[in-house]
C-alpha positions in Angstrom: -0.1 -6.4 15.6 2.9 -5.7 18.3 1.3 -2.5 19.8 -2.0 -3.8 20.2 -5.1 -1.5 19.9 -5.2 2.4 19.7 -7.5 2.3 22.8 -4.7 0.4 24.7 -2.1 2.9 23.4 -4.3 5.9 24.6 -5.0 4.6 28.0 -1.2 3.9 28.5 -0.2 7.3 27.3 2.4 6.1 25.1 1.6 8.1 21.8 3.5 11.4 21.1 1.9 13.7 18.3 3.8 12.4 15.6 2.6 9.0 16.1 -0.8 10.1 16.6 -0.6 12.2 13.3 0.7 9.1 11.7 -2.1 6.9 12.8 -4.7 9.5 11.9 -3.5 9.6 8.3 -2.9 5.8 8.0 -6.4 5.1 9.1 -7.9 7.6 6.7 -6.0 5.9 4.0 -7.5 2.4 5.1 -11.2 3.9 5.0 -10.6 5.4 1.7 -9.7 2.1 0.4 -12.5 0.1 1.6 -15.0 2.9 0.8 -13.6 3.7 -2.8 -11.3 1.1 -3.9 -12.4 -2.3 -3.5 -14.1 -4.1 -6.0 -17.0 -4.3 -3.6 -17.2 -1.1 -1.5 -17.6 -1.7 2.2 -19.1 0.1 5.0 -17.1 -0.8 8.2 -19.9 0.4 10.5 -18.1 0.2 14.0 -14.8 2.3 13.6 -13.4 2.9 17.1 -10.1 2.6 18.7 -10.6 -1.0 19.7 -10.8 -1.6 16.2 -7.6 0.0 14.9 -4.6 -2.0 15.7 -1.0 -0.8 15.4 2.2 -2.9 14.1 5.8 -2.5 15.3 6.1 0.8 13.3 2.9 2.3 14.6 1.3 1.8 11.5 -2.4 1.4 11.8 -4.7 -1.2 10.5 -8.5 -0.9 10.5 -9.8 -4.5 11.6 -12.8 -6.3 13.2 -15.2 -6.3 10.2 -17.9 -8.1 12.1 -20.4 -5.7 11.7 -19.5 -4.3 8.1 -21.5 -4.3 5.0 -20.8 -5.1 1.6 -22.0 -2.3 -0.6 -22.0 -3.2 -4.5 -21.0 -0.1 -6.6 -24.4 0.0 -8.5 -26.5 -0.1 -5.2 -25.7 3.0 -3.8 -29.6 3.9 -3.4 -30.5 0.4 -2.6 -33.0 -0.1 -0.2 -31.2 -2.9 1.8 -29.1 -0.1 3.1 -31.8 1.9 4.6 -33.1 -1.4 6.4 -29.8 -2.2 8.1 -30.0 -3.2 11.5 -28.6 -0.8 14.1 -24.6 -1.3 13.9 -21.8 0.4 16.1 -20.8 1.5 19.4 -22.2 4.2 21.6 -20.2 7.4 21.3 -18.8 6.8 18.0 -22.3 6.5 15.9 -23.4 8.9 13.5 -26.8 10.3 14.0 -28.1 8.9 10.6 -28.7 5.2 12.8 -31.1 6.9 14.9 -32.4 9.6 13.0 -33.6 7.0 10.3 -31.5 8.5 7.5 -29.9 6.9 4.6 -26.8 4.7 5.7 -23.9 5.3 3.5 -19.9 5.6 3.9 -20.5 8.9 5.9 -21.3 7.0 8.9 -17.9 5.6 9.1 -16.6 9.2 8.3 -18.3 10.3 11.7 -17.2 7.5 13.3 -13.6 8.4 12.2 -14.1 11.8 13.3 -15.0 10.9 16.5 -11.6 9.0 16.9 -9.7 11.7 15.5 -11.2 13.9 18.6 -10.2 11.1 21.1 -7.0 11.0 19.6 -6.1 14.6 20.1 -8.1 15.2 23.3 -7.3 11.7 25.2 -10.9 11.9 26.3 -13.3 8.9 25.5 -16.6 9.8 24.2 -18.0 6.8 25.6 -18.2 8.2 29.2 -18.7 11.6 28.2 -16.9 14.9 28.8 -15.6 16.0 32.4 -15.8 19.4 33.3 -13.6 21.5 35.4 -15.3 20.5 38.7 -15.1 16.8 37.5 -18.8 16.4 37.0 -19.9 15.0 33.7 -21.3 17.1 31.1 -24.4 15.0 30.5 -26.1 17.3 27.8 -22.9 17.5 25.7 -20.9 15.1 23.4 -17.3 15.2 22.9 -17.7 16.8 19.5 -19.7 19.5 20.8 -17.3 20.2 23.4 -14.7 20.8 21.2 -16.7 22.9 19.1 -17.4 25.0 22.1 -14.0 25.3 23.0 -13.3 26.6 19.4 -15.8 29.1 19.3 -14.7 30.5 22.9 -11.1 31.1 22.7 -8.4 31.6 20.1 -6.2 29.4 22.1 -8.8 26.4 21.8 -6.0 24.0 20.6 -3.8 24.4 23.6 -7.1 23.8 25.8 -8.4 20.5 24.1 -5.0 18.7 23.2 -4.3 15.9 25.4 -2.4 17.1 28.6 0.0 14.0 28.5 1.7 15.5 25.5 3.0 18.3 27.5 2.7 20.7 24.9 5.1 19.0 22.5 3.1 19.0 19.3 2.9 21.3 16.4 -0.4 23.2 15.8 0.6 23.1 12.0 1.8 19.6 11.3 3.8 20.1 8.0 5.1 23.8 7.1 6.2 22.5 3.6 8.7 25.3 1.9 7.5 27.2 -1.1 9.7 29.6 -3.1 9.2 33.3 -2.1 9.7 36.2 -4.7 13.6 37.0 -4.8 14.8 33.6 -3.8 16.9 31.4 -6.0 17.5 27.7 -6.6 20.7 26.4 -6.8 21.7 23.0 -8.6 24.9 22.5 -6.3 22.2 22.2 -3.2 20.1 19.0 -3.8 17.8 20.1 -1.0 16.9 23.5 -2.8 13.7 22.1 -4.3 9.8 22.6 -4.3 7.7 20.2 -2.5 4.0 19.7 -3.1 1.5 20.2 -0.4 0.9 16.2 -0.1 4.7 15.7 -0.4 4.5 13.5 -3.3 6.1 15.7 -5.9 9.4 17.6 -5.9 10.6 20.4 -8.2 14.1 21.8 -8.9 17.3 21.2 -10.9 17.6 17.4 -11.6 21.0 16.0 -12.7 20.7 14.6 -16.3 24.3 14.0 -16.9 28.0 15.1 -16.3 27.4 18.6 -14.9 24.1 18.9 -16.6 20.9 19.6 -15.0 17.3 20.4 -16.1 14.5 21.7 -14.4 12.0 19.2 -13.7 9.3 17.7 -11.7 9.6 14.1 -10.2 8.1 11.8 -7.9 9.7 12.6 -4.2 9.9 9.1 -3.0 12.8 7.1 -4.7 12.5 3.7 -6.3 14.2 1.0 -4.7 17.5 1.7 -6.6 17.6 5.2 -5.4 16.6 6.9 -8.6 13.6 9.1 -9.2 10.6 8.7 -11.5 10.7 12.1 -13.6 7.2 13.4 -14.7 8.1 16.6 -16.7 11.0 18.7 -17.7 10.6 22.4 -18.9 13.2 21.7 -21.7 15.1 18.3 -22.4 17.7 19.9 -24.5 18.3 23.4 -22.9 17.6 24.2 -19.1 15.2 27.0 -18.3 14.8 29.4 -15.3 12.5 32.4 -14.3 13.3 35.5 -12.7 11.4 37.6 -10.3 8.8 35.2 -10.0 6.8 32.6 -7.7 7.0 29.1 -8.6 5.0 26.6 -6.6 4.1 22.8 -7.1 0.5 22.0 -6.6 -0.7 19.1 -5.0 -1.7 17.9 -8.6 1.9 18.2 -9.7 1.2 21.2 -11.6 4.2 23.5 -11.6 2.8 27.2 -11.6 4.7 30.3 -12.3 2.8 33.2 -10.8 3.2 37.3 -10.9 3.0 39.2 -7.3 -0.9 39.4 -7.8 -1.3 35.4 -8.2 -1.7 35.5 -11.8 -0.6 32.3 -13.6 1.9 33.4 -16.2 2.7 29.9 -16.8 2.1 26.3 -15.6 3.7 23.0 -16.6 0.4 21.4 -17.4 0.3 23.5 -20.6 3.6 21.9 -21.9 3.4 18.4 -21.4 6.7 16.2 -22.5 6.0 12.5 -22.4 3.8 12.2 -19.2 0.4 13.3 -18.3 -0.5 13.2 -14.6 -4.6 13.0 -13.7 -6.6 16.0 -14.2 -3.8 17.4 -16.8 -5.3 18.0 -20.1 -4.2 17.2 -23.5 -5.7 19.2 -26.2 -5.7 19.4 -30.0 -2.5 21.9 -29.7 -0.7 19.5 -27.6 1.5 16.5 -28.0 3.4 13.9 -26.0 7.0 13.4 -27.2 8.7 10.2 -26.1 12.5 10.1 -24.6 14.8 8.9 -27.1 15.9 5.6 -25.0 15.5 4.4 -21.6 18.8 6.2 -20.4 18.4 9.4 -22.6 15.8 11.8 -21.7 16.1 13.9 -24.7 13.3 14.1 -27.0 12.5 11.7 -30.0 10.7 11.4 -32.9 8.0 9.1 -31.1 5.0 11.3 -30.5 1.3 11.4 -29.6 -0.6 14.0 -31.3 -4.0 15.3 -30.1 -4.8 16.8 -33.4 -7.0 16.1 -36.4 -6.5 12.2 -36.3 -8.1 12.6 -32.9 -7.2 10.3 -29.8 -7.8 7.0 -31.2 -5.9 5.0 -33.9 -4.5 7.0 -36.6 -6.8 4.9 -39.2 -9.7 6.0 -37.7 -11.9 8.6 -39.3 -13.0 11.5 -37.1 -14.8 14.6 -37.8 -12.6 17.6 -37.1 -13.2 19.3 -33.5 -11.6 22.3 -32.6 -12.4 21.8 -29.0 -10.6 18.3 -28.7 -9.6 17.5 -25.2 -8.8 14.3 -23.3 -7.9 13.6 -19.6 -7.8 11.1 -16.9 -8.9 11.2 -13.3 -7.6 10.2 -10.0 -9.4 6.9 -10.4 -7.6 6.0 -13.3 -10.5 6.5 -16.0 -9.4 8.0 -19.2 -12.0 10.0 -21.4 -11.9 12.5 -24.6 -14.0 14.3 -26.4 -13.7 11.8 -29.2 -15.2 9.0 -27.1 -12.3 7.1 -26.4 -12.4 5.7 -23.1 -10.5 3.2 -21.1 -9.8 2.7 -17.3 -6.8 1.1 -15.3 -6.7 -2.4 -14.2 -6.4 -1.0 -10.6 -9.6 1.4 -11.3 -10.1 3.4 -8.0 -9.1 6.2 -5.8 -5.7 5.6 -4.2 -2.7 5.0 -5.9 -0.7 7.9 -8.0 -1.1 7.2 -11.5 1.0 8.8 -14.5 0.3 8.2 -18.2 3.5 8.0 -20.1 4.4 7.8 -23.8 7.5 5.4 -23.3 10.6 5.5 -25.3 9.4 2.3 -27.5 6.4 4.3 -28.6 3.6 2.6 -26.6 1.4 4.8 -24.4 1.0 3.1 -20.8 -0.6 4.0 -17.7 1.2 3.6 -14.6 0.4 3.1 -11.1 2.5 3.7 -7.9 3.1 0.7 -5.5 4.5 3.1 -2.6 5.6 0.2 -0.4 7.5 -1.7 -3.0 8.6 1.4 -4.8 7.7 0.1 -8.4 5.4 1.5 -11.2 3.0 -1.2 -12.4 1.6 -0.9 -15.8 -2.2 -1.0 -15.5 -3.3 -0.1 -18.9 -1.3 -0.1 -22.2 -2.3 1.1 -25.5 -0.7 -1.9 -27.6 -0.5 -5.3 -25.9 1.5 -6.4 -29.1 4.4 -4.0 -28.9 5.5 -5.2 -32.5 2.5 -3.1 -33.7 4.2 0.0 -32.6 5.6 2.1 -35.5 9.2 2.0 -36.0 9.7 0.0 -32.6 12.8 -1.6 -33.8 14.2 0.8 -36.5 14.7 0.6 -40.3 15.6 -2.8 -42.0 14.7 -5.2 -38.9 12.4 -7.5 -38.0 10.2 -7.4 -34.7 8.8 -10.9 -33.4 6.4 -10.8 -30.3 6.3 -13.5 -27.6 3.6 -13.0 -24.7 6.1 -14.5 -22.2 9.1 -12.5 -23.1 7.9 -9.6 -24.9 9.0 -8.0 -28.1 12.4 -9.1 -29.9 14.3 -7.2 -32.6 16.6 -8.8 -35.1 18.4 -7.3 -38.0 17.5 -9.1 -41.8 20.3 -11.3 -43.1 23.0 -9.4 -44.5 22.5 -6.6 -42.2 23.9 -5.3 -38.7 23.0 -3.0 -36.0 24.1 0.6 -36.5 24.1 1.3 -32.8 24.6 -1.6 -30.4 23.1 0.6 -27.7 19.9 1.6 -29.5 17.6 -0.2 -31.7 15.9 3.1 -32.8 18.8 3.6 -35.4 17.8 0.2 -37.0 20.3 -1.8 -39.1 22.4 -1.3 -42.1 23.6 -3.6 -44.9 27.1 -5.3 -44.6 27.2 -4.9 -48.8 27.0 -2.3 -51.0 23.6 -1.6 -52.5 23.3 -1.0 -56.2 20.6 -0.9 -59.1 22.7 -3.7 -60.9 20.3 -6.3 -62.0 23.0 -9.2 -62.3 24.6 -8.9 -59.1 21.6 -9.3 -56.8 19.1 -12.1 -56.0 15.9 -12.4 -53.9 15.6 -14.5 -50.6 12.0 -15.1 -49.5 10.7 -14.9 -45.8 7.4 -16.3 -45.2 4.9 -14.8 -42.9 6.9 -11.4 -42.7 5.6 -7.8 -43.3 7.0 -4.6 -43.8 4.2 -1.9 -43.7 4.3 0.9 -45.9 7.3 2.6 -47.8 6.3 0.9 -51.4 6.6 2.6 -54.8 3.3 1.3 -55.8 0.8 -1.5 -55.7 1.1 -3.8 -58.5 -1.8 -5.8 -59.4 -2.4 -9.1 -61.3 1.7 -9.7 -61.5 3.1 -13.2 -61.3 6.1 -13.7 -59.1 8.8 -13.3 -62.1 7.0 -10.0 -63.1 7.0 -8.7 -59.4 10.7 -9.7 -59.2 11.6 -8.0 -62.5 9.6 -4.5 -61.7 11.4 -4.5 -58.2 15.0 -4.7 -59.9 13.9 -2.1 -62.5 12.8 0.5 -59.8 16.2 -0.2 -57.7 13.9 -1.4 -54.8 15.5 -3.1 -51.8 12.9 -5.9 -51.3 9.4 -6.5 -52.6 6.2 -7.8 -50.6 4.2 -10.7 -52.5 0.7 -11.6 -51.1 -2.3 -13.4 -52.3 -5.9 -11.9 -51.6 -8.5 -14.4 -51.9 -11.3 -11.8 -52.4 -9.8 -10.6 -55.3 -8.3 -14.2 -56.4 -5.4 -12.3 -57.3 -1.7 -11.6 -56.2 -0.5 -8.2 -55.3 3.3 -7.0 -55.5 4.7 -4.0 -53.1 8.0 -3.1 -54.3 9.9 -1.3 -51.4 12.2 1.7 -51.1 12.5 1.5 -47.6 12.2 -1.1 -45.0 10.5 -0.2 -41.9 7.8 -1.6 -39.3 9.0 -5.1 -39.9 6.8 -7.8 -38.2 6.9 -11.5 -38.3 3.7 -13.2 -37.1 2.7 -16.7 -38.4 -0.9 -15.7 -39.2 0.2 -13.3 -41.9 -0.1 -15.0 -45.5 2.4 -12.7 -47.2 6.0 -13.2 -48.2 9.1 -10.8 -48.1 11.5 -11.0 -50.9 15.0 -9.4 -49.8 17.4 -8.4 -52.3 20.9 -9.6 -51.4 24.0 -10.0 -53.2 24.5 -13.4 -55.1 27.6 -14.1 -53.2 25.8 -13.9 -49.9 25.3 -17.2 -48.2 21.7 -17.4 -46.3 21.3 -20.2 -43.8 18.8 -19.2 -41.4 17.7 -15.7 -39.8 20.5 -13.8 -37.7 19.4 -14.2 -33.8 18.5 -10.8 -32.7 18.6 -9.0 -29.4 15.8 -8.9 -27.1 14.1 -5.6 -27.2 13.8 -4.1 -23.3 10.7 -2.1 -23.7 10.1 -1.9 -19.7 11.0 0.9 -17.6 13.3 0.1 -14.7 11.5 -1.9 -12.1 7.8 -1.8 -13.8 5.8 -5.0 -14.1 2.5 -5.3 -15.7 -0.8 -6.2 -14.0 -2.4 -9.2 -15.9 -5.1 -11.5 -15.1 -4.0 -15.1 -15.7 -6.4 -17.9 -16.1 -4.8 -21.4 -15.7 -6.3 -24.4 -16.8 -6.3 -27.2 -14.3 -4.6 -30.5 -15.0 -3.6 -33.4 -12.9 -6.5 -33.5 -10.9 -8.6 -36.3 -12.7 -7.7 -39.0 -10.9 -8.6 -37.3 -7.4 -11.8 -36.1 -8.6 -12.9 -39.7 -9.8 -12.0 -41.0 -6.4 -13.9 -38.2 -4.4 -16.9 -38.8 -6.5 -16.9 -42.7 -6.1 -16.4 -41.9 -2.4 -19.3 -39.7 -1.9 -21.5 -42.3 -3.8 -20.3 -44.8 -1.5 -21.0 -42.7 1.5 -24.8 -41.6 0.3 -25.4 -45.3 -0.5 -24.6 -46.2 3.3 -26.7 -43.5 4.8 -29.7 -44.5 2.6 -29.0 -48.3 3.9 -29.2 -47.2 7.5 -32.1 -45.0 7.3 -34.1 -47.7 5.6 -32.9 -50.5 7.9 -32.3 -49.2 11.1 -34.1 -45.7 10.7 -33.7 -42.8 13.1 -35.5 -43.2 16.4 -37.2 -40.2 18.3 -36.8 -40.7 22.1 -39.3 -39.0 24.5 -37.8 -37.0 27.6 -38.8 -39.9 29.9 -36.7 -42.5 28.1 -33.9 -40.0 28.0 -34.0 -39.4 31.7 -34.2 -43.3 32.2 -31.3 -44.0 30.1 -29.0 -41.4 31.9 -30.3 -42.2 35.3 -32.0 -39.0 36.0 -29.0 -37.0 34.3 -26.5 -38.2 36.6 -23.4 -39.1 35.0 -21.9 -35.9 33.2 -19.1 -36.7 30.6 -18.8 -33.1 29.2 -19.7 -29.8 28.4 -20.2 -27.7 25.2 -21.1 -24.3 24.0 -24.8 -25.5 23.7 -25.3 -27.7 26.9 -24.2 -30.5 29.0 -23.5 -34.1 27.8 -24.5 -37.1 30.0 -23.7 -40.9 29.7 -26.9 -43.0 28.8 -27.4 -46.7 28.2 -30.4 -47.3 25.9 -33.0 -50.1 26.0 -31.0 -51.9 23.8 -27.8 -51.8 26.0 -26.0 -49.5 23.6 -24.1 -46.7 25.3 -24.9 -43.2 24.2 -23.8 -39.5 24.6 -26.8 -37.5 25.0 -26.6 -33.6 25.2 -29.2 -31.7 27.1 -29.9 -28.2 25.4 -31.5 -25.6 27.4 -35.2 -25.1 26.5 -37.3 -22.1 26.9 -41.1 -22.5 27.5 -43.4 -19.8 26.7 -47.2 -19.6 26.4 -48.4 -20.2 22.9 -49.8 -16.8 21.7 -52.7 -17.7 19.0 -52.7 -14.4 17.2 -48.8 -14.1 16.6 -47.0 -10.8 16.8 -48.5 -7.1 16.8 -46.3 -6.7 13.5 -47.7 -9.5 11.6 -51.5 -8.0 12.7 -50.7 -4.9 11.5 -49.8 -6.1 8.0 -52.8 -8.1 8.0 -55.1 -5.5 8.3 -57.0 -7.4 11.1 -57.1 -5.0 14.1 -59.9 -2.5 14.4 -59.6 0.6 16.7 -60.8 -1.0 19.8 -58.3 -3.7 19.6 -55.4 -1.4 18.8 -56.2 0.8 21.9 -56.5 -2.2 24.3 -53.2 -3.2 22.9 -51.6 0.2 23.7 -53.2 0.1 27.2 -51.9 -3.5 27.8 -48.3 -3.0 26.6 -48.2 0.1 28.6 -48.9 -1.9 31.7 -46.7 -4.4 30.9 -43.7 -2.0 30.7 -44.8 -0.3 34.1 -44.6 -3.6 35.6 -40.9 -3.9 34.3 -39.8 -0.5 35.2 -41.4 -0.1 38.6 -43.0 -3.2 39.9 -40.6 -5.9 39.7 -38.0 -6.7 42.5 -35.2 -6.1 40.0 -36.2 -3.1 37.5 -35.9 -4.0 33.8 -35.1 -2.3 30.8 -36.4 -4.0 27.9 -34.2 -2.0 25.2 -36.0 -3.5 22.1 -39.6 -2.5 22.3 -41.0 -2.9 18.8 -44.2 -4.6 17.2 -42.2 -7.9 16.6 -41.6 -8.0 20.5 -45.4 -7.5 21.5 -47.5 -10.8 21.2 -51.3 -11.2 21.2 -53.1 -14.1 23.0 -56.2 -15.5 21.8 -58.2 -12.5 23.2 -55.7 -10.0 21.6 -54.2 -9.2 25.0 -50.6 -8.2 24.4 -47.5 -9.6 26.2 -43.9 -8.0 25.8 -41.7 -10.8 24.7 -37.8 -11.1 23.8 -35.8 -10.2 26.7 -32.7 -11.0 24.9 -31.4 -7.2 25.2 -32.8 -6.3 28.2 -30.8 -5.1 31.2 -31.4 -5.5 35.0 -31.5 -2.3 37.0 -30.8 -2.5 40.7 -33.1 -0.3 42.6 -30.2 1.3 44.6 -28.4 2.2 41.4 -29.7 5.6 40.8 -27.0 6.6 38.2 -28.5 3.8 35.8 -26.8 1.1 33.8 -23.5 1.4 31.8 -24.0 0.2 28.3 -21.0 -0.4 25.9 -23.1 -1.7 22.9 -26.1 0.2 21.2 -29.3 -1.8 21.9 -32.5 -1.8 19.9 -33.9 -1.3 16.2 -33.6 1.0 13.8 -36.7 3.7 13.7 -37.6 2.8 17.4 -34.4 3.9 19.2 -34.1 7.0 21.6 -31.8 9.7 20.8 -29.8 8.9 24.1 -28.2 5.9 22.4 -26.1 7.9 20.0 -25.9 11.2 21.9 -24.1 9.3 24.8 -26.8 10.3 27.4 -27.6 8.2 30.3 -29.6 5.2 29.6 -32.9 5.1 31.5 -36.4 3.6 31.5 -37.1 6.6 29.2 -35.6 4.8 26.3 -38.2 2.1 26.3 -40.9 4.9 26.8 -39.4 6.5 23.6 -39.8 3.1 21.6 -43.2 2.5 23.1 -44.1 5.9 21.5 -42.8 4.8 18.2 -44.8 1.8 18.4 -48.2 3.7 18.9 -47.8 6.0 16.2 -47.1 2.7 13.8 -50.2 1.0 15.2 -52.4 4.2 14.8 -51.0 5.4 11.1 -49.5 1.9 10.1 -46.4 3.8 8.8 -43.3 2.0 9.1 -40.8 4.0 11.1 -37.9 2.3 9.8 -38.3 3.3 6.3 -39.3 6.6 7.1 -41.9 9.0 5.3 -40.9 10.3 1.9 -41.5 14.0 2.2 -39.6 16.6 0.5 -37.4 16.2 -2.6 -33.8 17.9 -2.0 -31.2 18.0 -4.8 -33.0 15.3 -6.6 -33.2 12.7 -3.9 -36.5 12.2 -1.7 -35.9 12.8 1.7 -37.5 10.4 4.0 -38.7 12.2 7.4 -38.8 10.4 10.7 -42.4 9.0 11.7 -42.5 11.3 15.0 -41.5 14.2 12.9 -44.1 13.6 10.4 -46.8 13.2 13.0 -45.8 16.4 14.8 -45.8 18.1 11.4 -49.2 17.2 10.7 -50.4 18.2 14.1 -49.1 21.6 13.9 -50.0 22.3 10.4 -53.3 21.2 9.8 -56.5 22.3 11.0 -57.6 21.6 14.4 -60.3 19.1 14.0 -58.6 17.3 10.9 -54.8 16.5 12.0 -56.0 12.9 13.5 -58.2 12.2 10.5 -55.2 12.8 8.6 -52.9 10.2 10.6 -55.4 7.4 11.2 -54.7 4.1 9.3 -57.1 4.1 6.4 -57.8 0.3 7.1 -59.9 1.4 10.1 -62.3 3.4 7.9 -64.4 5.9 9.7 -65.7 3.8 12.6 -63.6 4.5 15.4 -63.7 6.8 18.5 -62.1 9.9 17.6 -61.4 11.0 21.5 -59.4 7.7 22.3 -57.5 7.8 18.7 -56.6 11.6 19.6 -55.7 10.6 23.3 -53.7 7.9 21.9 -51.5 10.1 19.4 -51.0 12.8 22.1 -49.4 10.3 24.4 -47.2 9.0 21.7 -46.1 12.3 21.0 -45.2 13.0 24.5 -43.3 9.6 24.6 -41.4 10.5 21.6 -39.8 13.8 22.9 -36.3 14.5 21.9 -35.5 15.6 25.6 -35.9 12.4 27.8 -37.0 14.5 30.9 -40.1 15.6 29.2 -41.3 12.1 28.5 -43.8 10.7 31.1 -43.3 7.4 33.2 -45.0 4.4 32.0 -47.3 4.4 35.2 -48.3 8.0 33.9 -49.0 6.9 30.5 -51.3 4.1 32.0 -53.3 6.9 33.9 -53.4 9.0 30.7 -54.8 6.3 28.6 -57.4 5.0 31.1 -58.6 8.4 31.8 -59.9 8.3 28.3 -62.1 5.4 28.8 -63.7 7.0 31.6 
């Protein structure tokens, strides 16, 4: 990405307001794609300027999915999401991470909002907001500061916008034109058009021929050949216009005619032509009428009715429903009151779609590929176009090849009536008459012409059928055997339409031709082009692998030989384990270094059998063996009585007080939780796992700087998300949560199911639940309501109450209200006296 990250560009002051707006829109589209359009939805979990990279055209791309989470469409309420470990960067994280709320795509939305604020203001949320006097507004976040400015003054936009823009920006980015009352539109001026708020649709007089214009709606962005895709015309035969009215195109593509009081007098959605847009209904009173041909937009006889035959196939029986309606949404899902449902191959929000009854009579759903400027077919009613009524016109045959599509051909003795249009079909090259002696019948196997027969003649021989046809002055007859009846049926035809040749059909067509006509083979027809300009069909192709048999056998043999050699080595030589003393002797005290790797140093060694070996020395961490494991494991096993729990609370407080106030270099643990508190044989606790800890020099009064969030969900202090200074009070908050969990045996990660809101169970934070119990219960019963039932009634109430009171103080939202660890030790020890 030629222009690097958004963070680099913001720091170098190279972005004007247009580029910033473009980056904002592009990033939003990227997040919409991963949230709603992917096969598996994705939560990015780390949206920030460093993870938005910009190409040569200043188009943004969302990158770095190292912290992302795949979310199956069916797992919206999965418990796995609520157990996600904390992810993200300080200043950009949503409150849900710390407030123990369900994690959804809204966490990315929050981060995106912070990025937008940074994009507009030029202020980094990671370092807080600077006041006029240069001091940091420690109690505020970037979003809070912007809201304050908005509420204080009417000129708030000018006060928050990045000063490097020098006032060169638009408060309203796009002032899109709308026709006002009394204004006019001219066909001579191609720019005199209506544009939808999204800029996707245009409406105006569209040129359809020599000095001919129709009022139409089209997609604003042209295809690669410069043409536009029309989705609606007011009247394809005679143009229409309106007087003393207000016309506007809504963002859905609906053209609305409104009166002075904004009453809708007319709208294009009520008068569909051959195309439906998303959210445009098709009722029992509407119909789609296709264009006559690919190059002629005038109406044709092909139409889709939403009447008494329903929205399914014409042969399907449906109960009459006066409220029949059908519509497809922005995700590409079509549904109707008659239970006809389907969805596009690229199902999901994102691309613009249109449902069009094409000139060939097939109903297709198209999706727009904006970058390529083409419409892709993502669903069609008839995969085999030859099954469409009258696709090749009268007296012609349609044959279908999946690789090349439908192909129309005239019957022998017939020619195309109109070389430019198959809708007109074919006409005979001879004079049709009813003279029995001048004609003969020529047979065509596997060929069927549906309908248009005089009658169905049963139990007729072939000769009887031919005589009946000549007597009726037919032009052909269909002769077919039905195994179920054990007899043939004869269909004398008075017209030939819907001709279809397919090998699986077991009937035969007998065409009446002059006796003088010499028939050798079927006349080659022209391929029917049933596609719209620059369209393609999305298909899933499955190819059978071929040509890899020998390679697979070779790989299999090599694998077997390798496995046998490995077994022989193990059985004959065996793997030897060396003691530390043997390795030290072999390397002469680890004296000759021959290389370094990511996991340790490599030394040259000579083994006792004089073999030379490379020996890697990896780092080893030695700790005391804690016989009783972690506090988390003991809480689950119910092995702790109240005395042990109280002693663990005091011992842990002493350990943290030592780290915070007595070490030569003060230490912030940053990940205090039951899994990191180990118990020895006497159930004395030890604070362990300093992988996330931070050394704090005694002289550094401002506190350490953190670029990443540290800790575990449910145990983290609010400072991590609210962009406040990180001090020892974050460990104190986590310690308070551990005490509450130890006393109540309630897991803070999962929360406490408390209130049902809008059909969903609200999970309350553990500390809020405890405080609610204390404030809402009787003075002498709140402790009993919170105590772990596994302790029974055998406990010292005063000590447990003291423990809960200390924990409540530790979990205050305001960090200055929390006591120090040394003070906590004093409070707990006072309860034992």
